[in-house]
N, C-alpha and C positions, 0 to 999 in steps of 0.2 A: 649384558651391557647393551648390546643392540636392541633386544626387545624393549628396555627402559627407554632408549632414545625414540624408538619407533612410538611407543605410547605417549611419551611426550609430545613428540610433532604432531601426532594425530590430536591429541587434546589441544594443543595451542591453536591448530588448525581450526578446529570447529568452534573455539572461543572467538577467533578473529572473524567467524562467518556466521553471525547470528541468523542471516536467511536460511543457512542450511537447517537448522533445528526449528524454524519457525513455520507452523502451519496456519495457513488462513482458512477459516471456515468460510468466509465470503469470497466466492470467486470473483474473477475480474468482471464477468458478465453481470452478475448480482450487483457489484459496485457501480457499473455503468447504468444498470437501471435505477439505482438509488439517486444517482446523479440526475438522470433524466426526470425522476419525479419532482425534483427540486428545481427544474427550468432548464437545464443544461440540453441544448439541442446538438452542440457540435463539440466533442471532446477533442482538444488538441494534445493533451498529455495525460497519461495515468500510469502510475508507478506504485510499487510496494515499497514503504519505508517506515521503519521503526513500529512496526505492528498495525499499521494503517494503509490504506489506500489512498493516494494524493492524486486528485483528479483536477485538472485545469481545462477550461471550456468556454464557450459562450452561450448566451442566452439568445431567444429569438430576436432581441433588438440589437445584438453584437456585443453587449456588455460582457466583460470578462467575470467568470465565476471561478473560484477556488473552493473545492471541497474536500475535506477529509473523512474518510470512512473508516471506522474501527474494523480491523480485519477478522475479529472473532464476532463480534455483536451484530456488526451491521449499523451501529448508531453512527449519525453524522456529528463529528466532534469538533468541525470545523465548517464554517459556511461564510464566504466573503464574496460581495459583488461589487464591482467598480462600477 
């Protein structure tokens, strides 16, 4: 009985924490470089979420840029500039 409860607890814990099982091929440094290549000169926030790097920053003119970089391929899947 205890083994069943332990196995169930572990399974539920892993299911509730997708980041534990998710490996990004694109490193944070690579994501920063991809953002820089698209005009970001000052990154104000970078985080992993839902299989992608979400990057917020500013361009050389101070305009806000938001970029999402796919965590596996490095493809830019979102680019917004205010």
